[in-house]
N, C-alpha and C positions, 0 to 999 in steps of 0.2 A: 606053611613055612613061617608062621609068625614067631617072633622072638629070636630068629636067627639073624646074625650079622655077618655080612660078607665083606672081604677085603681084597684088594689087588696086591699082588706081589710081583715086583720087577726083579728078575734075577739077572745080574750083570755077568758077562762072560768072564772067564778067568783073566783075560788080558785087561778088560775094563776094570776089574777089581784090583789088579796090580797097578794100573794107572791111578786108581783112587788112592791106594796106599803110598804111591810115589808123589802124590800131590798134583797130578796132572788132570784129574777128573774131579770136579767139585760139585757134582750132582747132589750128593747126600748133604753137603754143607749148605747148598742153596735151599734145599727142602727144609733143613733145620731152621734156617733163617726165616723163610716165609711162614713156617708153622709157628715159630716163636713170636713173630710180629702180629699175628692175627689172633682174635679171640675165639675163632672157630674157622671151619672150612670156608673158603671163598669159591664162588663158581668159577670153573675153568682151571683151577690150580690144584695139583695134588696136595694132600694134607698128610704129612708124615705121621704114621701111627707108631712104627717101630722099624728096626733094622737088625739084621743078624748076618752071619756068614756060615756057609756050609762047604764041605769038601765034596768035590765031584771027581769024576775020572780024569778031567783035564786040569784040575787045580781047585783053588779056593774061589768061591763066588759070593759076592756081596748081594744080599737080598734086601730090598726096600719095600716095606709094607705101607700101603696108603689106603685111604678110603676109595671106594669106586666112584669115579667121576660120573660116568654115564656110558651108554653104549657108543660105539664108534659111529661116525657120520655115515659110513657105508652101510652098516647094519640098520641104522635109523632110516636111511633112504630105501633100502630093500624092504623094510616093513611097511612102507607107505603103499596104499592101494595102487597108486600109479607108478610105483617104483622110482619116484622122483620127489624132490622136496619143493614145496611152493616157495615163492620168493620171501614171504614173511618168515618162514622157518630158517631159510638160509641167512637172512639178515640177523636173526636172533643168535644163531650159531657164530656168525662172524663177530657180532657185538661182544659175545662172551669171551671169545678168543682175544679180541683187541683189548678188552678191559683187563684180562689176565696179564697181557703184555705190558699194559700201562702200569699196573701194580708192580710187576717185576722191575720195570724201569725206575719207578719211584723209590724202590728199595735198593737200587744200584746193583741189581742182578741182571745179567745179560743172558737171554735165552738163545741158544743156537742148536738147531737140529743136526743130527748126524746121519 
Protein backbone atom coordinates (compact mmCIF):
# COMPACT_ATOMS: atom_id res chain seq x y z
CA UNK A 1 0.00 0.00 0.00
CA UNK A 2 2.98 2.31 -0.29
CA UNK A 3 2.35 5.58 -2.05
CA UNK A 4 -1.36 5.67 -1.28
CA UNK A 5 -2.80 8.56 0.67
CA UNK A 6 -6.05 8.22 2.58
CA UNK A 7 -8.36 10.98 3.77
CA UNK A 8 -11.41 11.23 6.01
CA UNK A 9 -14.62 12.68 4.60
CA UNK A 10 -17.29 14.03 6.93
CA UNK A 11 -20.64 14.20 5.15
CA UNK A 12 -23.09 16.56 6.81
CA UNK A 13 -26.78 15.82 6.78
CA UNK A 14 -28.99 17.85 4.46
CA UNK A 15 -30.27 19.74 7.53
CA UNK A 16 -26.75 20.51 8.78
CA UNK A 17 -25.79 21.65 5.27
CA UNK A 18 -28.79 24.00 5.23
CA UNK A 19 -27.74 25.30 8.65
CA UNK A 20 -24.26 25.88 7.21
CA UNK A 21 -25.68 27.91 4.30
CA UNK A 22 -27.91 29.87 6.68
CA UNK A 23 -24.88 30.79 8.80
CA UNK A 24 -25.94 28.74 11.83
CA UNK A 25 -23.22 26.08 11.52
CA UNK A 26 -19.64 27.36 11.39
CA UNK A 27 -17.73 24.08 11.32
CA UNK A 28 -16.23 24.64 7.87
CA UNK A 29 -15.23 28.21 8.75
CA UNK A 30 -13.57 27.05 11.99
CA UNK A 31 -11.63 24.41 10.08
CA UNK A 32 -10.58 26.97 7.48
CA UNK A 33 -9.35 29.24 10.26
CA UNK A 34 -7.34 26.61 12.11
CA UNK A 35 -5.86 25.31 8.86
CA UNK A 36 -4.86 28.82 7.73
CA UNK A 37 -3.25 29.62 11.09
CA UNK A 38 -0.96 26.59 11.12
CA UNK A 39 2.03 25.69 8.97
CA UNK A 40 0.81 22.09 8.94
CA UNK A 41 -1.39 19.60 10.74
CA UNK A 42 -1.48 19.82 14.54
CA UNK A 43 -2.01 16.71 16.69
CA UNK A 44 -5.63 16.27 17.68
CA UNK A 45 -7.08 18.80 15.22
CA UNK A 46 -8.62 18.08 11.85
CA UNK A 47 -6.68 19.68 9.00
CA UNK A 48 -8.89 20.84 6.13
CA UNK A 49 -7.82 19.44 2.77
CA UNK A 50 -10.88 20.34 0.71
CA UNK A 51 -14.66 20.53 0.75
CA UNK A 52 -17.45 20.01 -1.77
CA UNK A 53 -21.18 19.40 -1.95
CA UNK A 54 -23.13 16.49 -3.38
CA UNK A 55 -26.80 15.90 -4.05
CA UNK A 56 -28.43 12.97 -2.29
CA UNK A 57 -31.95 11.58 -2.06
CA UNK A 58 -32.70 13.85 0.93
CA UNK A 59 -31.08 17.05 -0.36
CA UNK A 60 -27.66 18.64 -0.68
CA UNK A 61 -24.79 17.54 1.56
CA UNK A 62 -21.63 19.43 2.48
CA UNK A 63 -18.61 17.11 2.48
CA UNK A 64 -15.48 18.10 4.42
CA UNK A 65 -12.22 16.37 3.50
CA UNK A 66 -9.55 16.17 6.22
CA UNK A 67 -6.42 14.23 6.95
CA UNK A 68 -7.00 11.14 9.05
CA UNK A 69 -6.22 11.93 12.69
CA UNK A 70 -5.89 8.37 13.98
CA UNK A 71 -8.08 5.51 15.02
CA UNK A 72 -10.82 5.99 17.57
CA UNK A 73 -10.01 5.52 21.25
CA UNK A 74 -12.44 2.56 21.30
CA UNK A 75 -10.70 0.75 18.44
CA UNK A 76 -7.29 1.58 19.95
CA UNK A 77 -8.47 0.07 23.26
CA UNK A 78 -9.90 -3.04 21.57
CA UNK A 79 -6.59 -3.61 19.74
CA UNK A 80 -4.67 -3.76 23.03
CA UNK A 81 -3.92 -7.30 24.27
CA UNK A 82 -5.75 -6.62 27.55
CA UNK A 83 -8.60 -4.76 25.75
CA UNK A 84 -7.86 -1.77 27.96
CA UNK A 85 -5.39 1.10 27.90
CA UNK A 86 -2.70 1.60 30.48
CA UNK A 87 -2.71 4.88 32.38
CA UNK A 88 0.23 6.29 30.38
CA UNK A 89 -1.67 5.91 27.08
CA UNK A 90 -4.80 7.44 28.61
CA UNK A 91 -2.74 10.42 29.82
CA UNK A 92 -1.26 10.92 26.32
CA UNK A 93 -4.70 10.81 24.69
CA UNK A 94 -6.06 13.25 27.26
CA UNK A 95 -3.06 15.57 26.82
CA UNK A 96 -3.52 15.64 23.03
CA UNK A 97 -7.22 16.51 23.41
CA UNK A 98 -6.51 19.25 25.98
CA UNK A 99 -3.75 20.74 23.82
CA UNK A 100 -6.12 20.85 20.84
CA UNK A 101 -8.76 22.63 22.97
CA UNK A 102 -6.15 25.09 24.27
CA UNK A 103 -5.17 25.88 20.68
CA UNK A 104 -8.83 26.39 19.67
CA UNK A 105 -9.34 28.68 22.67
CA UNK A 106 -6.21 30.70 21.76
CA UNK A 107 -7.60 31.25 18.25
CA UNK A 108 -11.00 32.30 19.66
CA UNK A 109 -12.74 29.20 18.36
CA UNK A 110 -15.14 27.48 20.74
CA UNK A 111 -15.58 23.74 20.39
CA UNK A 112 -18.97 22.26 21.28
CA UNK A 113 -20.03 18.69 20.66
CA UNK A 114 -23.48 17.86 19.40
